[in-house]
C-alpha positions as CSV (number, residue, x, y, z in Angstrom):
1,X,19.4,86.9,87.2
2,X,17.2,84.3,85.5
3,X,14.0,85.2,83.7
4,X,12.0,81.9,83.7
5,X,9.6,82.6,80.8
6,X,11.0,84.6,78.0
7,X,8.7,84.0,75.1
8,X,7.0,87.0,73.5
9,X,4.4,87.1,70.7
10,X,3.0,90.0,68.7
11,X,-0.6,90.7,67.8
12,X,0.3,89.8,64.2
13,X,1.6,86.4,65.3
14,X,-1.5,85.8,67.3
15,X,-3.8,86.5,64.4
16,X,-1.9,84.2,62.0
17,X,-1.4,81.2,64.3
18,X,-4.3,78.9,64.5
19,X,-5.0,75.4,65.7
20,X,-6.4,75.5,69.2
21,X,-9.9,74.3,70.0
22,X,-11.2,77.7,71.1
23,X,-9.7,81.0,70.0
24,X,-10.2,82.7,73.4
25,X,-8.4,79.9,75.1
26,X,-5.5,80.2,72.8
27,X,-5.3,83.9,73.4
28,X,-5.3,83.2,77.1
29,X,-2.2,81.1,76.7
30,X,-0.5,83.8,74.7
31,X,-1.5,86.5,77.1
32,X,0.1,84.4,79.9
33,X,3.3,84.0,77.9
34,X,3.5,87.7,77.3
35,X,2.8,88.7,80.9
36,X,5.3,86.3,82.3
37,X,7.9,87.6,79.8
38,X,7.2,91.2,80.9
39,X,6.9,90.4,84.6
40,X,9.6,87.7,84.7
41,X,10.8,89.2,87.9
42,X,8.0,87.3,89.7
43,X,9.9,84.2,89.0
44,X,13.2,85.8,89.9
45,X,11.7,86.8,93.3
46,X,10.6,83.2,93.8
47,X,14.2,82.1,93.5
48,X,14.8,83.6,96.9
49,X,12.4,81.1,98.3
50,X,13.1,78.0,96.4
51,X,16.7,78.4,95.1
52,X,17.9,77.3,91.7
53,X,17.1,73.6,91.9
54,X,13.8,74.4,93.6
55,X,12.8,76.5,90.5
56,X,12.9,73.3,88.5
57,X,16.1,73.7,86.5
58,X,17.1,70.6,84.6
59,X,20.4,68.9,85.1
60,X,21.9,70.9,82.3
61,X,21.0,74.1,84.1
62,X,18.2,75.3,81.9
63,X,14.7,75.9,83.2
64,X,12.1,73.5,81.8
65,X,9.9,76.3,80.5
66,X,12.7,77.6,78.3
67,X,14.0,74.4,76.9
68,X,14.6,74.2,73.2
69,X,11.8,73.4,70.8
70,X,13.1,69.9,70.1
71,X,12.8,69.0,73.8
72,X,9.5,70.7,74.2
73,X,8.0,68.9,71.2
74,X,9.4,65.5,72.0
75,X,6.2,64.3,73.7
76,X,3.9,62.9,71.1
77,X,0.3,64.1,71.1
78,X,-2.4,62.8,68.8
79,X,-4.9,64.9,66.8
80,X,-7.6,64.3,69.4
81,X,-5.7,66.1,72.1
82,X,-5.7,69.9,72.5
83,X,-2.0,69.9,73.1
84,X,-1.4,68.7,69.5
85,X,-2.4,72.2,68.3
86,X,-0.2,74.2,70.6
87,X,2.9,75.9,69.3
88,X,6.3,75.2,71.0
89,X,6.0,78.5,72.8
90,X,2.6,77.6,74.0
91,X,3.8,74.3,75.2
92,X,6.7,75.9,76.9
93,X,4.4,78.2,78.8
94,X,1.5,75.9,79.6
95,X,3.7,72.8,80.4
96,X,0.9,70.3,79.6
97,X,0.2,67.3,81.7
98,X,0.3,66.0,85.2
99,X,1.8,62.8,86.6
100,X,2.0,62.3,90.4
101,X,4.2,59.6,91.8
102,X,4.0,58.3,95.4
103,X,7.6,57.9,96.2
104,X,7.2,56.5,99.8
105,X,4.8,56.3,102.7
106,X,5.8,56.2,106.3
107,X,3.8,55.8,109.5
108,X,5.8,57.4,112.3
109,X,5.3,56.8,116.0
110,X,2.6,59.5,116.2
111,X,0.6,57.4,113.6
112,X,0.1,60.4,111.3
113,X,1.0,58.9,107.9
114,X,3.6,60.9,105.8
115,X,3.6,60.6,102.0
116,X,6.5,61.6,99.8
117,X,5.4,62.8,96.3
118,X,6.9,64.0,93.1
119,X,4.8,65.6,90.4
120,X,5.9,66.4,86.8
121,X,4.4,67.4,83.4
122,X,4.3,65.3,80.3
123,X,8.0,66.0,79.7
124,X,8.9,64.7,83.1
125,X,9.8,68.2,84.3
126,X,8.8,69.2,87.8
127,X,5.8,71.3,88.5
128,X,5.1,73.9,91.2
129,X,2.3,72.6,93.5
130,X,1.1,76.1,94.2
131,X,1.0,77.1,90.5
132,X,3.2,80.1,91.0
133,X,6.3,79.2,89.1
134,X,4.6,76.9,86.7
135,X,1.0,77.5,85.5
136,X,-1.8,75.6,87.3
137,X,-2.2,75.0,91.0
138,X,-2.2,71.3,91.9
139,X,-4.8,70.2,94.4
140,X,-4.4,66.8,96.0
141,X,-6.7,64.7,98.2
142,X,-5.6,61.6,100.1
143,X,-7.2,58.3,101.2
144,X,-5.5,55.7,103.3
145,X,-7.1,52.2,103.9
146,X,-6.1,48.7,104.9
147,X,-6.9,45.6,102.9
148,X,-8.5,42.4,104.3
149,X,-7.0,39.6,102.3
150,X,-9.5,37.1,103.6
151,X,-12.8,39.0,103.0
152,X,-11.3,41.1,100.2
153,X,-12.6,44.6,101.1
154,X,-10.9,47.8,102.0
155,X,-11.5,49.6,105.3
156,X,-10.6,53.3,105.2
157,X,-9.1,55.2,108.1
158,X,-10.2,58.5,106.4
159,X,-13.9,58.6,107.1
160,X,-16.8,61.1,107.7
161,X,-20.3,60.9,109.1
162,X,-23.0,62.0,106.6
163,X,-26.4,62.9,107.8
164,X,-29.4,62.8,105.4
165,X,-31.6,65.9,105.3
166,X,-34.3,63.6,104.0
167,X,-34.3,60.8,106.5
168,X,-32.3,62.3,109.4
169,X,-30.2,59.1,109.4
170,X,-26.5,59.3,109.7
171,X,-24.1,56.9,108.1
172,X,-20.3,56.5,108.1
173,X,-18.6,56.9,104.7
174,X,-15.1,56.5,103.6
175,X,-13.7,59.9,102.5
176,X,-10.5,61.8,101.9
177,X,-8.2,63.2,104.5
178,X,-8.6,66.7,105.8
179,X,-6.4,68.9,108.1
180,X,-3.1,67.6,106.8
181,X,0.0,69.7,106.2
182,X,2.6,70.2,103.4
183,X,6.3,70.4,103.4
184,X,7.7,71.5,100.0
185,X,11.2,70.3,99.5
186,X,11.7,71.7,96.0
187,X,9.6,72.3,93.0
188,X,7.9,69.0,92.1
189,X,8.9,67.3,95.4
190,X,6.9,67.5,98.6
191,X,5.8,65.6,101.7
192,X,2.2,65.5,102.9
193,X,1.4,64.6,106.5
194,X,-2.1,63.3,107.1
195,X,-4.5,65.0,109.4
196,X,-6.0,61.6,110.2
197,X,-4.3,59.6,112.9
198,X,-4.3,55.9,112.6
199,X,-5.8,54.1,115.6
200,X,-3.5,52.8,118.2
201,X,-4.4,49.2,117.5
202,X,-4.0,49.2,113.7
203,X,-2.5,46.1,112.3
204,X,0.9,47.0,110.8
205,X,1.2,43.6,109.1
206,X,-1.7,44.2,106.8
207,X,-1.4,45.6,103.4
208,X,-2.2,49.3,103.4
209,X,-2.8,51.5,100.4
210,X,-2.5,55.3,100.0
211,X,-4.5,56.8,97.2
212,X,-3.9,60.3,95.8
213,X,-6.3,62.0,93.5
214,X,-4.8,65.2,92.1
215,X,-6.1,68.0,89.8
216,X,-3.9,70.5,88.1
217,X,-6.1,73.6,87.4
218,X,-5.3,74.7,83.9
219,X,-8.9,75.2,82.6
220,X,-8.3,79.0,82.2
221,X,-5.4,78.6,79.8
222,X,-5.9,75.2,78.1
223,X,-9.7,74.7,78.4
224,X,-9.0,71.5,80.4
225,X,-7.6,70.3,83.7
226,X,-5.1,67.5,84.3
227,X,-5.7,64.6,86.6
228,X,-3.5,62.0,88.2
229,X,-4.5,59.4,90.8
230,X,-1.7,57.0,91.8
231,X,-1.9,54.4,94.5
232,X,0.8,52.7,96.6
233,X,0.5,49.5,98.5
234,X,2.8,49.0,101.5
235,X,3.0,47.3,104.8
236,X,3.7,49.6,107.8
237,X,5.9,46.9,109.4
238,X,8.1,46.9,106.3
239,X,7.2,43.3,105.4
240,X,6.7,41.9,102.0
241,X,3.2,42.4,100.5
242,X,1.5,39.1,100.0
243,X,-2.1,40.3,99.7
244,X,-3.4,43.2,97.6
245,X,-6.6,44.4,95.9
246,X,-6.2,43.6,92.2
247,X,-9.7,42.5,91.1
248,X,-10.3,44.8,88.2
249,X,-8.1,46.7,85.8
250,X,-8.7,50.4,85.2
251,X,-8.0,49.9,81.5
252,X,-10.8,47.4,81.3
253,X,-13.3,49.9,82.5
254,X,-11.8,52.4,80.0
255,X,-12.7,50.2,77.1
256,X,-16.1,51.7,77.3
257,X,-15.8,54.7,79.6
258,X,-12.9,56.3,77.8
259,X,-11.8,57.2,80.5
260,X,-13.6,56.4,83.7
261,X,-13.7,59.8,85.3
262,X,-15.9,60.3,88.3
263,X,-16.6,62.8,91.0
264,X,-15.9,65.8,88.7
265,X,-13.3,63.9,86.7
266,X,-10.8,63.6,89.5
267,X,-11.1,59.9,90.3
268,X,-9.9,57.6,87.6
269,X,-8.2,54.6,89.3
270,X,-10.5,51.7,90.0
271,X,-8.4,50.6,93.0
272,X,-9.1,54.1,94.4
273,X,-12.8,53.5,93.9
274,X,-12.6,50.3,95.9
275,X,-10.9,52.1,98.8
276,X,-13.9,54.4,99.4
277,X,-16.7,52.3,97.9
278,X,-16.4,49.6,100.5
279,X,-18.8,47.9,102.9
280,X,-18.4,50.7,105.5
281,X,-19.9,53.3,103.1
282,X,-23.7,53.8,102.9
283,X,-25.9,56.5,101.3
284,X,-28.0,57.7,104.3
285,X,-30.7,59.2,102.0
286,X,-31.7,55.9,100.3
287,X,-30.1,53.4,102.7
288,X,-28.3,51.9,99.7
289,X,-24.8,50.7,100.2
290,X,-22.2,52.2,97.9
291,X,-19.9,49.2,98.2
292,X,-18.3,48.9,94.8
293,X,-19.2,45.2,94.2
294,X,-22.8,46.1,94.8
295,X,-23.1,49.5,93.3
296,X,-21.2,48.8,90.1
297,X,-23.2,45.6,89.4
298,X,-26.5,47.4,90.1
299,X,-25.6,50.4,87.9
300,X,-24.7,48.2,84.9
301,X,-27.8,46.0,85.4
302,X,-29.9,49.1,85.6
303,X,-33.2,48.7,83.9
304,X,-32.9,44.9,84.1
305,X,-32.8,44.8,87.9
306,X,-35.7,42.8,89.4
307,X,-36.4,45.7,91.8
308,X,-36.5,48.3,89.0
309,X,-38.8,46.1,87.0
310,X,-41.0,45.8,90.0
311,X,-41.3,49.6,90.1
312,X,-38.6,50.5,92.7
313,X,-36.0,52.9,91.2
314,X,-32.3,52.4,91.9
315,X,-30.9,55.7,93.1
316,X,-27.9,57.1,94.9
317,X,-28.0,60.6,96.3
318,X,-24.6,62.2,96.1
319,X,-22.8,65.4,96.6
320,X,-25.1,68.4,97.4
321,X,-28.1,66.1,97.3
322,X,-27.7,65.4,93.6
323,X,-29.9,62.4,92.6
324,X,-28.3,59.7,90.4
325,X,-31.0,57.5,89.0
326,X,-29.7,54.4,87.2
327,X,-33.1,52.8,86.6
328,X,-32.9,53.5,82.8
329,X,-29.3,52.2,82.3
330,X,-29.1,49.5,79.6
331,X,-25.8,47.7,79.4
332,X,-24.6,47.6,75.8
333,X,-24.0,43.9,76.0
334,X,-25.1,40.8,77.9
335,X,-24.6,41.4,81.6
336,X,-23.7,37.7,82.0
337,X,-20.4,38.4,80.3
338,X,-18.6,38.9,83.6
339,X,-15.2,38.5,82.0
340,X,-15.8,41.9,80.2
341,X,-15.1,43.7,83.5
342,X,-13.4,41.0,85.5
343,X,-10.6,40.6,83.1
344,X,-8.6,37.4,83.3
345,X,-5.6,39.7,82.9
346,X,-6.2,41.1,86.4
347,X,-4.2,39.4,89.2
348,X,-7.5,38.6,91.0
349,X,-9.7,38.5,87.9
350,X,-11.1,35.1,89.0
351,X,-12.5,36.4,92.3
352,X,-16.0,36.8,90.8
353,X,-16.4,33.1,90.4
354,X,-14.0,31.8,93.0
355,X,-15.5,33.7,96.0
356,X,-19.3,34.1,95.7
357,X,-20.9,36.4,98.2
358,X,-24.4,37.5,99.1
359,X,-23.5,41.1,98.5
360,X,-22.1,40.5,95.0
361,X,-24.7,38.0,93.8
362,X,-27.6,39.9,95.4
363,X,-26.6,43.1,93.7
364,X,-28.0,41.8,90.4
365,X,-30.3,39.2,91.8
366,X,-31.8,41.8,94.1
367,X,-35.2,40.2,94.6
368,X,-33.6,37.6,96.9
369,X,-34.4,37.9,100.6
370,X,-31.4,36.3,102.3
371,X,-33.2,36.2,105.7
372,X,-36.2,34.2,104.5
373,X,-34.7,32.6,101.4
374,X,-37.3,34.0,99.1
375,X,-36.2,33.6,95.4
376,X,-33.2,31.6,96.5
377,X,-33.4,27.9,95.9
378,X,-30.9,27.3,98.6
379,X,-33.2,28.9,101.3
380,X,-32.0,31.4,103.9
381,X,-28.4,32.4,104.0
382,X,-27.3,34.4,107.0
383,X,-23.6,34.5,105.9
384,X,-21.3,33.7,103.0
385,X,-19.6,30.7,104.5
386,X,-21.6,28.1,102.6
387,X,-22.2,29.9,99.3
388,X,-19.4,28.0,97.7
389,X,-20.9,24.6,98.7
390,X,-23.5,24.9,96.0
391,X,-22.0,27.6,93.8
392,X,-18.7,26.1,92.9
393,X,-16.5,28.1,90.6
394,X,-17.2,25.9,87.6
395,X,-19.3,22.8,87.2
396,X,-19.3,20.0,84.7
397,X,-21.8,21.5,82.3
398,X,-23.2,24.8,81.1
399,X,-26.2,26.4,82.9
400,X,-25.6,24.6,86.1
401,X,-25.5,26.4,89.5
402,X,-21.8,26.9,89.5
403,X,-20.9,30.6,89.2
404,X,-19.5,30.3,85.7
405,X,-22.3,27.9,84.6
406,X,-25.0,30.2,85.9
407,X,-23.6,33.0,83.8
408,X,-23.5,31.0,80.5
409,X,-24.6,33.3,77.6
410,X,-26.8,31.1,75.5
411,X,-25.5,32.5,72.1
412,X,-22.0,31.6,73.2
413,X,-22.9,28.1,74.3
414,X,-20.4,25.5,73.3
415,X,-23.4,23.2,72.5
416,X,-24.2,25.3,69.4
417,X,-22.9,23.8,66.2
418,X,-21.9,27.2,64.9
419,X,-23.1,28.8,61.7
420,X,-20.9,30.1,58.9
421,X,-21.8,31.6,55.5
422,X,-19.7,32.8,52.6
423,X,-20.8,34.2,49.2
424,X,-18.6,32.5,46.7
425,X,-19.8,34.2,43.5
426,X,-22.5,36.3,41.9
427,X,-23.4,36.0,38.2
428,X,-26.0,37.8,36.2
429,X,-25.5,41.1,38.1
430,X,-26.3,43.5,35.2
431,X,-29.0,46.1,34.4
432,X,-32.3,44.3,34.4
433,X,-30.7,41.0,35.2
434,X,-31.7,38.5,37.9
435,X,-28.5,37.7,39.7
436,X,-27.6,34.2,40.8
437,X,-25.7,33.9,44.1
438,X,-23.5,31.0,45.0
439,X,-22.8,30.5,48.6
440,X,-21.6,28.0,51.2
441,X,-23.3,27.3,54.5
442,X,-21.5,25.2,57.1
443,X,-21.2,24.4,60.8
444,X,-18.1,25.1,62.8
445,X,-16.9,21.5,62.1
446,X,-17.0,22.1,58.4
447,X,-20.1,20.0,57.7
448,X,-22.7,21.4,55.3
449,X,-26.0,22.7,56.6
450,X,-28.2,20.8,54.3
451,X,-31.6,21.5,55.9
452,X,-31.9,25.1,54.8
453,X,-35.7,24.9,54.6
454,X,-35.7,24.6,58.4
455,X,-33.7,27.8,58.9
456,X,-35.5,30.7,60.5
457,X,-34.0,33.1,58.0
458,X,-31.9,32.7,54.9
459,X,-32.2,36.0,53.0
460,X,-30.0,37.3,50.2
461,X,-29.8,41.0,49.7
462,X,-28.5,43.1,46.8
463,X,-28.0,46.9,47.2
464,X,-26.6,49.5,44.9
465,X,-25.1,51.4,43.5
466,X,-22.1,51.5,45.6
467,X,-18.4,52.6,45.6
468,X,-15.8,54.4,47.6
469,X,-17.8,57.7,47.3
470,X,-21.3,56.3,46.6
471,X,-24.0,55.4,49.0
472,X,-26.6,52.7,48.4
473,X,-30.0,54.0,47.1
474,X,-32.0,50.8,46.6
475,X,-32.0,47.2,47.7
476,X,-33.8,44.0,46.7
477,X,-34.0,40.8,48.7
478,X,-34.6,37.1,48.1
479,X,-35.7,34.3,50.4
480,X,-33.1,31.6,49.6
481,X,-34.3,28.7,51.6
482,X,-35.1,26.9,48.4
483,X,-31.5,27.2,47.1
484,X,-30.1,24.2,45.3
485,X,-27.1,22.4,46.8
486,X,-24.5,21.0,44.4
487,X,-21.1,19.7,45.6
488,X,-21.3,21.7,48.8
489,X,-22.3,24.9,47.2
490,X,-25.8,26.4,47.2
491,X,-27.1,28.5,44.3
492,X,-30.2,30.8,44.2
493,X,-31.5,33.1,41.6
494,X,-33.3,36.3,42.6
495,X,-36.9,36.5,41.6
496,X,-36.7,40.3,41.4
497,X,-34.4,41.8,38.8
498,X,-31.8,44.5,39.3
499,X,-33.4,47.7,37.9
500,X,-32.8,48.3,34.3
501,X,-31.1,51.7,34.9
502,X,-28.7,50.3,37.5
503,X,-25.1,51.5,37.3
504,X,-21.8,51.0,38.9
505,X,-21.2,48.2,41.4
506,X,-23.7,46.4,43.7
507,X,-23.1,44.8,47.1
508,X,-24.6,41.4,48.0
509,X,-25.1,40.2,51.6
510,X,-27.0,37.5,53.4
511,X,-28.9,37.1,56.7
512,X,-29.1,33.6,58.1
513,X,-30.2,32.3,61.5
514,X,-31.6,29.1,63.0
515,X,-33.0,27.9,66.2
516,X,-31.1,25.2,68.1
517,X,-32.3,23.5,71.3
518,X,-29.6,23.1,73.8
519,X,-29.5,21.5,77.2
520,X,-29.9,24.1,79.9
521,X,-30.8,21.7,82.7
522,X,-34.5,22.0,82.1
523,X,-36.7,19.2,80.7
524,X,-37.6,21.2,77.6
525,X,-34.2,22.6,76.9
526,X,-33.5,26.1,75.7
527,X,-34.2,27.4,72.2
528,X,-31.3,29.6,71.1
529,X,-31.1,31.7,67.9
530,X,-27.7,31.6,66.3
531,X,-26.7,33.6,63.3
532,X,-23.8,33.8,60.9
533,X,-21.6,36.8,60.4
534,X,-23.1,38.5,57.3
535,X,-20.9,37.9,54.2
536,X,-20.4,40.7,51.7
537,X,-19.7,40.3,48.0
538,X,-19.3,43.1,45.5
539,X,-20.2,42.6,41.8
540,X,-19.6,45.0,38.9
541,X,-23.0,45.9,37.2
542,X,-21.6,48.5,34.8
543,X,-18.1,49.1,36.3
544,X,-15.1,47.4,34.8
545,X,-14.2,46.1,38.2
546,X,-16.3,45.7,41.4
547,X,-16.0,48.8,43.6
548,X,-16.5,48.2,47.3
549,X,-18.1,50.7,49.6
550,X,-15.8,52.8,51.8
551,X,-15.2,51.5,55.3
552,X,-16.2,54.1,57.8
553,X,-16.5,52.3,61.1
554,X,-14.9,49.2,62.5
555,X,-16.9,46.2,63.7
556,X,-14.1,45.5,66.1
557,X,-14.5,48.9,67.6
558,X,-18.3,48.4,67.9
559,X,-17.7,45.2,69.8
560,X,-15.3,46.7,72.3
561,X,-18.5,47.9,74.1
562,X,-21.1,45.7,72.5
563,X,-19.1,42.5,72.7
564,X,-21.1,40.9,69.9
565,X,-23.2,43.5,68.2
566,X,-26.3,41.5,67.1
567,X,-29.3,43.3,65.7
568,X,-32.7,42.5,64.2
569,X,-33.3,39.3,66.0
570,X,-29.8,38.1,66.0
571,X,-29.1,38.0,62.3
572,X,-27.2,41.2,61.6
573,X,-23.6,41.4,62.7
574,X,-21.8,43.3,60.0
575,X,-21.9,47.1,59.8
576,X,-21.1,46.9,56.1
577,X,-24.5,45.2,55.6
578,X,-26.2,47.7,57.9
579,X,-25.5,50.6,55.5
580,X,-27.3,48.6,52.7
581,X,-30.6,49.4,54.4
582,X,-29.7,52.3,56.6
583,X,-29.0,54.5,53.7
584,X,-29.6,58.2,53.2
585,X,-33.0,57.9,51.5
586,X,-34.5,55.4,53.9
587,X,-36.8,56.1,56.9
588,X,-39.3,54.4,59.2
589,X,-42.2,55.5,57.1
590,X,-43.5,51.9,56.5
591,X,-43.5,51.2,60.3
592,X,-44.4,54.5,61.9
593,X,-48.1,55.0,62.6
594,X,-49.6,57.7,60.4
595,X,-50.6,59.7,63.5
596,X,-47.0,59.8,64.6
597,X,-45.7,61.2,61.3
598,X,-43.7,62.5,59.7
599,X,-41.2,59.7,59.3
600,X,-37.7,59.6,60.9
601,X,-34.6,59.0,58.9
602,X,-32.8,55.7,59.5
603,X,-29.7,56.8,57.6
604,X,-26.7,55.2,59.3
605,X,-24.8,58.4,60.0
606,X,-27.9,60.0,61.4
607,X,-29.2,57.0,63.3
608,X,-26.0,56.0,65.0
609,X,-24.8,59.4,66.0
610,X,-28.3,60.2,67.4
611,X,-28.5,56.9,69.4
612,X,-25.1,57.4,71.0
613,X,-25.8,61.1,71.8
614,X,-29.1,60.1,73.3
615,X,-29.7,62.1,76.5
616,X,-27.6,64.9,75.0
617,X,-30.1,65.6,72.2
618,X,-32.2,68.7,72.3
619,X,-35.1,67.1,70.6
620,X,-36.9,63.7,70.6
621,X,-35.5,60.8,68.7
622,X,-37.9,57.9,68.4
623,X,-37.6,55.3,65.6
624,X,-40.3,52.8,64.8
625,X,-39.2,49.3,64.1
626,X,-40.6,45.9,63.3
627,X,-44.2,45.5,64.1
628,X,-44.6,49.3,64.7
629,X,-42.6,49.1,67.9
630,X,-41.3,52.5,69.0
631,X,-37.6,52.8,70.1
632,X,-36.9,55.9,72.0
633,X,-33.3,56.8,72.6
634,X,-33.6,60.0,74.6
635,X,-32.3,58.4,77.8
636,X,-29.2,56.8,76.3
637,X,-26.0,57.9,78.1
638,X,-22.9,57.1,76.1
639,X,-20.3,55.8,78.5
640,X,-17.4,57.3,76.7
641,X,-16.4,60.7,75.4
642,X,-18.4,61.6,72.2
643,X,-15.6,63.7,71.0
644,X,-13.4,60.7,70.5
645,X,-14.6,59.9,67.0
646,X,-11.9,57.2,66.5
647,X,-13.5,55.1,69.2
648,X,-15.9,54.1,66.4
649,X,-14.5,55.5,63.1
650,X,-11.6,54.3,61.1
651,X,-9.0,57.0,60.9
652,X,-9.7,59.8,58.5
653,X,-13.3,58.8,57.7
654,X,-14.9,61.6,59.6
655,X,-13.2,64.5,57.8
656,X,-15.1,67.1,55.8
657,X,-16.0,67.6,53.1
658,X,-17.4,64.2,52.7
659,X,-16.6,62.3,49.5
660,X,-18.3,63.6,46.4
661,X,-21.3,61.4,45.7
662,X,-22.5,61.0,49.3
663,X,-26.2,61.8,49.4
664,X,-28.4,64.3,51.2
665,X,-30.6,63.0,54.1
666,X,-34.3,63.7,54.3
667,X,-34.8,64.8,58.0
668,X,-38.5,65.7,58.1
669,X,-38.6,65.7,61.9
670,X,-35.6,68.0,62.4
671,X,-34.9,71.7,62.0
672,X,-34.8,71.6,58.2
673,X,-34.8,69.1,55.3
674,X,-33.1,67.7,53.4
675,X,-29.7,68.0,55.0
676,X,-26.6,67.6,52.9
677,X,-24.4,64.8,54.0
678,X,-21.9,66.9,56.1
679,X,-24.7,68.7,57.9
680,X,-26.5,65.4,58.6
681,X,-23.3,63.9,60.1
682,X,-22.7,66.9,62.3
683,X,-26.2,67.8,63.3
684,X,-27.0,64.3,64.3
685,X,-24.9,65.0,67.5
686,X,-25.0,68.8,67.5
687,X,-28.7,69.0,67.6
688,X,-29.4,72.5,68.8
689,X,-31.1,75.2,66.7
690,X,-27.9,77.3,66.8
691,X,-26.0,74.4,65.2
692,X,-28.7,73.8,62.7
693,X,-28.7,77.5,61.7
694,X,-24.9,77.5,61.3
695,X,-25.1,74.5,59.0
696,X,-28.0,75.9,57.1
697,X,-26.4,79.3,56.3
698,X,-23.3,77.5,55.1
699,X,-25.2,75.2,52.7
700,X,-26.4,75.8,49.2
701,X,-28.4,73.6,46.9
702,X,-25.2,72.7,45.0
703,X,-23.1,71.9,48.0
704,X,-21.6,72.7,51.5
705,X,-18.8,74.9,52.5
706,X,-18.0,73.0,55.7
707,X,-14.5,72.2,54.6
708,X,-13.6,75.9,54.4
709,X,-13.4,76.0,58.2
710,X,-13.7,72.4,59.3
711,X,-11.5,70.7,56.7
712,X,-8.2,69.1,57.6
713,X,-5.5,71.6,58.7
714,X,-8.1,74.3,58.9
715,X,-8.7,76.5,61.9
716,X,-11.6,74.5,63.2
717,X,-10.9,71.1,61.7
718,X,-13.1,68.2,62.8
719,X,-10.2,66.7,64.7
720,X,-9.4,70.0,66.4
721,X,-12.9,70.9,67.6
722,X,-13.3,67.4,69.0
723,X,-9.9,67.5,70.7
724,X,-9.9,66.6,74.3
């Protein structure tokens, strides 16, 4: 007799063990362990159906759920995963993870495809598809399609007809298979036979693809489900595959989307997206195609679409008539950066410029009428055969009508000389002193930019005090376009002194930009603003040695989504400079109309968290900028998972309590003010009145007690409550 699950825990053990995201979920796991220990005969009875190997015994004869702690713990989880906080017993019971492998696909003579599958947990141990022997039933859906290597779309065999209750129109759509049957060989190993029969005339020499999207239902014990969506390319005639869809890499999408998880989180492989989102699929409610090359472009272009700017919303009506309006989407970088999605690392990453089509090009340029030729210099185009005659992959110059040339980003033009600035030294940085800054300003070729008077901006900034635990409180600035050049080095002395009571260290930075006219094919040329990455220099005012500010976020991480984060007219590129102005005591009071008061805080931690939370906020977030321009962020939808703090933060910089010396933030437009630094960081995202009340009652004038519960290694540590 074999009892499969034999762990048992006491109430005392339950009360002393902590570390899971939600206490009730942890108790659910432990309840399950206890029940399975008590009623282990359920598993014994199952043995009569599956046999020993079918129960998922390992090669050494032990059941995977009762393997020793070393084996159970051998899979590494990070602190931003809920599994990290499970005990070995909890891992043994819950068996985290799901990986589905398509072993083989056959199309027998009856033309009902048969797929062989294996499915395992994170330890590589087999899982019960029905969720009886191992926790969590595994549901799987199947798509099969063939690939046209000439025209490069998929055509699905698994389809449905969708009728709009709005228009009464019916359209064919690619869908998943239904009516199929299962044959379970052993635990973790099964065959699925499609309910969809391939047509008698299907071309067995074409590349076919099977896509499986699977869900393991573990929400009730882990607070999350597991997903796996493998694909397999094959030729039914057994021939070698010479053509396959390989235009975009899923990991490229995941740079921003973290991860790309659509249709309830079940579909995460971009190749699978292309199999259903193909030219045969149309939304009958709006008449819009959901072909991937059209829909994805239009979604990312969003608010910039000519049709949207003309007042026509871009919408797709989906499951249960849910309306998906993409008219407010603002791509976080220049949409002409096609390489950002069409990675050159993809096998067919060059398709976007090598094979221009009306569908792909007209998705962004959606004011073109291909029938009449309106808004198309080449006139009418009834097919794609001649697109490449004018739109070659790449021409001889930037901004020409080649595909790459037409997508030249002006600020990345090779015609720009490049602008580089470095602060070499600062002298006179003392209480009441007027500091002198020495700096270099060069082009990419190393030549000195001598005409600094002609620059659009050359501003030096000093802010302080600063240190590893100290936020800036004041800044002064200096127009340095009259700096003196000597032997390749400029010097400029501030007109405004450092305050007489200044202490500690101060940071110095610079903003510089110029306008350069480049050849864009027009007679007048194109004026482009180029800026230099903002240099930072720290000087000791009263400190023995300069003390730099702590690094909280990484510019490289910002630029994963933003490509080149460039703010305030293209002159601010460095987040370390951002915090000089976006400090706790600063607001938009000088730019906000009096009638729109009180002012909004522009503190960095408050501003950035709020912007990225956007549509998830419970209250309005509008900041007034240059010229009194309102910037409303209430419709921002962050493409990733907001719980993944390390997508922006450096490791360990978001722990509480925050370093002693960080300042309170006046938040006159929020639930209460001022907020101590920990509360300001958390409530910037967690904007509900309940969250505000929680923070308020755990705050005193002399400090916060956040670390008591949310500190590292505490029951509700920041890492743990954000774990995914």
